[in-house]
N, C-alpha and C positions, 0 to 999 in steps of 0.2 A: 610627517605631519607636525603641525604646530599646535601647541596648547592655546587656548583662547587668549591668554595674556600675551603670548608671543606674537600671535596674529595681530593683536591690538597695537603692539609696539611697532611692528613692521609697517602696518597701515599708517600709523602716525609719522614714522620716519619718511615714508614715501610722500606723504602730504606736507611735510615740513618745509620743503623748498630750500633746504640748506643743510648745514651740519648740525648734529646734535651730540651731546655728550651723555655718558651713562647716568649722571646725576639728574639731568633733565628728563631722560627716559624713565628713570625710577620715580621721579616726582609725578610724572604723568600716570604711571601705573598705580601709585598710591591712591589716586582718585578713582580708579576703575573698580569694577565689581569683584575682581580677582587680584588683590594686592599681593606682591611678592617681595622678597628681600632684595636689597641692592646688589648683593653678590649674585643672585640669580639673574638679574637684569644684565650685569656686567658679563657674566659667563655666556649668556645667550648672544649678546652683541658680538663678543669675541668669536663665538662659533659661527655666526652668520658671516663675519668677515673671513674666517678661515675657509668657509664653503664658497666664498666668492659672491655672496648676495649683497654684502655691504663693503664699502671701502672706508678707509680711515686715514687720518693724518695725526701724528702726535704733536702736541704743543706743550710748551712749558707753562705751568700754572703755579699758583701760590703754594700748593701742597706737593709739587713735583711735576710729573708729566701726566697728561691725560690724552685720550683718544677722542677725536671728533669724527663721528660716523655720518655717512651719507649713502644713498642707494648706489649700487655699482652699475656699470653699463650693461652687465649681464642681466640684471634684474632691476631695471629702473622704476618699475611699478608692479602692482600685484599681478597683472596679466603676464608680464615677463617672468616674474617669480614662478608662477604656476607652470608656464611652458618649460622653463629650465628644470624645475623639480620633476615634472612629468617625464621629460626626456631622460633624466638621470635614472628614474625608477625603471623605465622601459629598458634602458641600456643595461642596467644591473640585472634585471630579470633575464634579458637575452643572453648576457654573458654567463650567468649561472646555469641557465637551461642548456646552452650550447656546451658549456663545460661538462655537464652531466652526460649529455649525448655523446660527446667525444670519448669520455672515459667509460662508456657503456653502462651508466647507472640510470638509464631511462625508466 
């Protein structure tokens, strides 16, 4: 499940039509009804990339390196995101329930 501000960021990224960095995402969030810290925005974007929902490329910038995020092929839009998330949840439940049945803990 996503928090309201996380869903807002993902919807914005899906609609951006290109790459976005964490600073731009955070600036966008500051204008929302649920503002969050820049660190929270950065950590969320990193997590979404780790989970495969976003892809990124690193570029050199004035202050060092930064990541430019965009939707992944796995979840190019909200519908794709929902399908992937639902299938992961179902698979996890199936694995855990089967694991309990095999071990005799039903």
